[in-house]
C-alpha positions as CSV (number, residue, x, y, z in Angstrom):
1,M,11.5,9.2,7.6
2,F,13.5,6.5,9.2
3,I,16.6,7.1,11.0
4,G,19.7,4.9,10.9
5,K,20.4,1.5,9.4
6,P,17.7,-1.0,10.3
7,Q,18.2,-4.3,12.4
8,I,16.5,-6.9,10.1
9,T,14.8,-10.0,11.5
10,A,13.3,-12.7,9.3
11,V,10.8,-15.3,10.3
12,I,8.8,-17.9,8.2
13,A,5.5,-19.0,9.3
14,G,2.3,-20.1,7.8
15,G,3.4,-20.0,4.2
16,R,4.7,-16.3,4.6
17,R,8.1,-14.8,5.1
18,R,8.0,-12.0,7.5
19,L,10.7,-9.3,7.6
20,N,10.8,-7.1,10.6
21,Y,12.9,-3.7,10.2
22,T,13.7,-1.8,13.5
23,F,15.3,1.6,13.1
24,D,17.4,3.7,15.6
25,D,14.5,6.0,16.2
26,K,12.3,2.8,17.2
27,S,10.2,3.0,14.2
28,E,9.3,-0.3,12.5
29,V,8.4,-1.7,9.3
30,V,7.0,-5.3,8.9
31,E,6.8,-6.8,5.4
32,E,5.2,-10.2,4.6
33,Y,5.8,-12.1,1.4
34,D,4.3,-15.2,0.0
35,M,6.9,-18.1,0.2
36,K,6.1,-19.5,-3.3
37,S,5.7,-16.3,-5.5
38,H,7.7,-13.9,-3.3
39,E,4.9,-11.5,-3.8
40,L,4.5,-8.6,-1.2
41,L,1.3,-9.4,0.8
42,S,1.4,-6.6,3.4
43,R,3.6,-3.8,4.6
44,R,3.0,-2.0,7.8
45,I,4.7,0.8,9.5
46,K,4.8,2.0,13.2
47,K,6.6,5.3,14.1
48,Q,7.2,6.0,17.6
49,S,5.5,8.9,19.2
50,N,6.1,10.5,22.6
51,I,2.5,11.6,23.0
52,K,0.6,8.3,22.5
53,D,1.1,4.6,21.7
54,A,2.1,4.2,18.1
55,Q,-0.4,2.6,15.8
56,W,0.3,0.4,12.8
57,I,-0.3,2.0,9.4
58,Y,-0.9,-0.4,6.6
59,E,0.7,0.7,3.3
60,V,0.0,-2.5,1.5
61,G,-2.6,-5.1,2.3
62,E,-5.4,-4.9,4.8
63,A,-5.4,-4.9,8.7
64,Q,-6.7,-8.2,10.2
65,V,-9.9,-7.8,12.1
66,L,-9.1,-9.4,15.5
67,N,-12.2,-8.4,17.4
68,Q,-15.3,-10.0,15.7
69,E,-17.7,-8.1,18.0
70,I,-17.2,-4.8,16.3
71,V,-16.7,-5.0,12.4
72,P,-17.2,-2.2,10.0
73,A,-20.2,-2.5,7.8
74,N,-19.4,-4.5,4.6
75,N,-21.2,-2.0,2.3
76,N,-18.9,0.8,3.1
77,P,-16.1,1.6,0.6
78,I,-12.9,-0.2,1.3
79,F,-9.6,1.3,0.2
80,T,-6.6,-1.1,-0.1
81,R,-3.5,-1.3,-1.8
82,K,-2.5,-4.6,-3.6
83,D,0.5,-4.4,-5.9
84,T,1.2,-6.5,-8.9
85,A,4.6,-7.3,-10.3
86,Q,4.7,-4.3,-12.6
87,H,2.2,-1.8,-10.9
88,F,1.2,-0.2,-7.7
89,Q,-2.5,-1.1,-7.5
90,F,-5.1,0.6,-5.3
91,R,-8.6,-0.8,-5.0
92,I,-11.7,0.8,-3.6
93,R,-14.4,-2.0,-3.1
94,N,-18.1,-1.6,-2.5
95,L,-18.5,1.4,-4.8
96,I,-22.2,1.2,-5.8
97,Y,-22.4,4.2,-8.3
98,P,-22.1,3.7,-12.1
99,E,-18.5,4.0,-13.6
100,E,-19.2,7.4,-15.2
101,V,-19.8,9.0,-11.6
102,Y,-16.1,8.4,-10.7
103,Q,-13.3,11.1,-11.6
104,I,-9.6,10.6,-11.1
105,D,-7.6,13.8,-10.6
106,F,-4.1,14.5,-9.7
107,D,-2.8,17.1,-7.4
108,E,0.7,18.0,-8.7
109,P,2.1,20.1,-6.0
110,N,1.2,17.6,-3.3
111,Q,1.9,14.6,-5.5
112,E,-1.6,13.0,-4.5
113,I,-4.1,11.1,-6.7
114,I,-7.6,12.2,-5.9
115,I,-10.8,10.0,-6.4
116,K,-14.1,11.8,-6.2
117,T,-17.6,11.3,-7.5
118,T,-19.7,13.8,-9.4
119,N,-22.6,13.3,-6.8
120,K,-20.1,14.2,-4.0
121,K,-20.7,10.9,-2.2
122,Y,-17.1,9.7,-2.2
123,Y,-13.7,11.6,-2.0
124,K,-10.3,10.2,-1.3
125,K,-6.7,11.6,-1.6
126,F,-3.8,9.2,-1.6
127,Q,0.0,9.1,-2.2
128,I,2.3,6.5,-3.4
129,P,4.6,6.3,-0.4
130,D,7.3,4.2,-2.3
131,L,7.8,6.9,-4.8
132,R,7.9,9.6,-2.1
133,R,10.6,7.7,-0.3
134,L,12.7,7.8,-3.4
135,N,11.9,11.4,-4.2
136,L,10.2,10.2,-7.5
137,K,7.4,12.3,-9.0
138,I,4.1,10.7,-10.2
139,E,3.4,11.3,-13.8
140,K,-0.3,12.1,-14.4
141,Q,-0.5,10.5,-17.8
142,L,0.6,7.0,-16.3
143,I,-2.3,6.8,-13.9
144,V,-4.8,4.3,-15.2
145,H,-8.2,3.3,-13.7
146,V,-10.8,0.5,-14.4
147,Y,-14.2,-0.1,-12.9
148,K,-15.6,-3.4,-12.6
149,N,-17.7,-5.5,-10.1
150,N,-18.3,-2.4,-7.8
151,T,-14.5,-2.0,-7.5
152,L,-12.5,0.8,-8.8
153,I,-8.9,-0.2,-9.5
154,I,-6.2,2.5,-10.0
155,S,-2.8,1.4,-11.2
156,Y,0.5,3.2,-11.6
157,P,3.6,1.5,-13.3
158,K,6.5,0.9,-10.9
159,P,9.7,2.7,-11.9
160,D,12.9,1.0,-12.6
161,Q,14.5,1.7,-9.2
162,I,11.7,-0.1,-7.4
163,L,11.5,-3.0,-9.8
164,E,15.3,-3.5,-9.4
165,R,15.0,-3.4,-5.7
166,E,12.2,-5.9,-5.7
167,Q,14.2,-8.1,-7.8
168,Q,17.1,-7.9,-5.4
169,I,14.7,-9.0,-2.6
170,R,13.5,-12.0,-4.5
171,N,17.1,-13.0,-5.5
172,E,17.9,-12.9,-1.6
173,F,14.9,-15.2,-1.0
174,E,15.9,-17.7,-3.6
175,K,19.4,-18.0,-1.9
176,R,17.8,-19.0,1.4
């Protein structure tokens, strides 16, 4: 995915620690952490392309709306990822149907979690990129979902390798 060892730049601003990783292939990763809790607030990735200008892809958190003239309707479903200390957590807000309408499936060969409704009004496939980068497989029985306040929350426990890496990052933050 990324080529070479990254050049890392760290900036602290607005109560957030921002880490910029720039790789040899000109791709970038930007992570923002809360200064107090060291919680990952956002991760966005930009891969260089020869065809067009590269776009930021938000892996964790939401893109900030800079242009207030054109704003998506606030009643459309919104898919975001907001991890907890122990789980990857995916949230779909503004889902207006009752809980029993939603089905969570798993596509084993593609390692994708699938959300669909029995009334065929919503369909979403997604992967867990962190697991894919480490070549780890999703185990279907560990996928948990909860529906409350018009929000479907899908959780998957973080494997030990990721928990250890996150602890290393927190330890580095404590040193500085």
